[in-house]
N, C-alpha and C positions, 0 to 999 in steps of 0.2 A: 872819741872817752866812749864804751859800751856803756847804753840803762837797763840795768836788771828790772826784768820784773816782776812783779811781788809775788810770786808763784818760786823764781829761782833763788828770790831772797829768801822766804819759807821753806824752798829746798835747802841754800846753803847751811842755815841757820841752823837748821835739822840735827845738819850730817856734821858741821863741825862745836865741837861742843867747849866749855871752856876746859874739862878735865879730860883726860884721856881717858880714864873708869866711864864716865860716863858713859854710857848710853842708851842711841833711841828703844825706847820698846819696837812690841813688833805691830805691836798698833796703829801708834804713828810711824812704822812704815811702809805696815799695807795700806792706812790714808793719806800716805802721797800720793803710792800708786796708781789709786784709786781719782784724785784730783788729777795727777800729769797724765792717766789715760783716756780721762773725760776730756779731758782738755786740748792733746790731741785729736782723739775720734770728733771733735766740734768741729774746730779748726780743718780739717782734710771735709766734712760733708758740709760744711758753710762754703770752703774752694772750689764741691763738686767733683771732686777729686775719685768722693767715690760716696754709697748715696749707706740709707740704712741696711737697704735690704742688702748688701753687695756685703755689710760685716756682719751682719749676723751670721750668711753661707756659709764665710773665713769660721764661727766660733766656732760653730756649726762640726766643719773640720774641722778642723782644731780639737776639741773634745772626742770626736767617737776617735783621735790616733791617741788619745791620753787617757791615761788610765788613770782614774781621779775616783 
């Protein structure tokens, strides 16, 4: 039996609404993306898979490639 984390439970709650006409707000969607991304970054850094500097370097590379 799998155990869902609080974040997974919250994500599922946001994704599934009782009424199919309900739509999550852009703010809610962006906030969930921020939470998920931060959790992944924290885990990768804590496990020594990447460093903060490697992350910042990659972010800068991507920023240069993307027209924002």
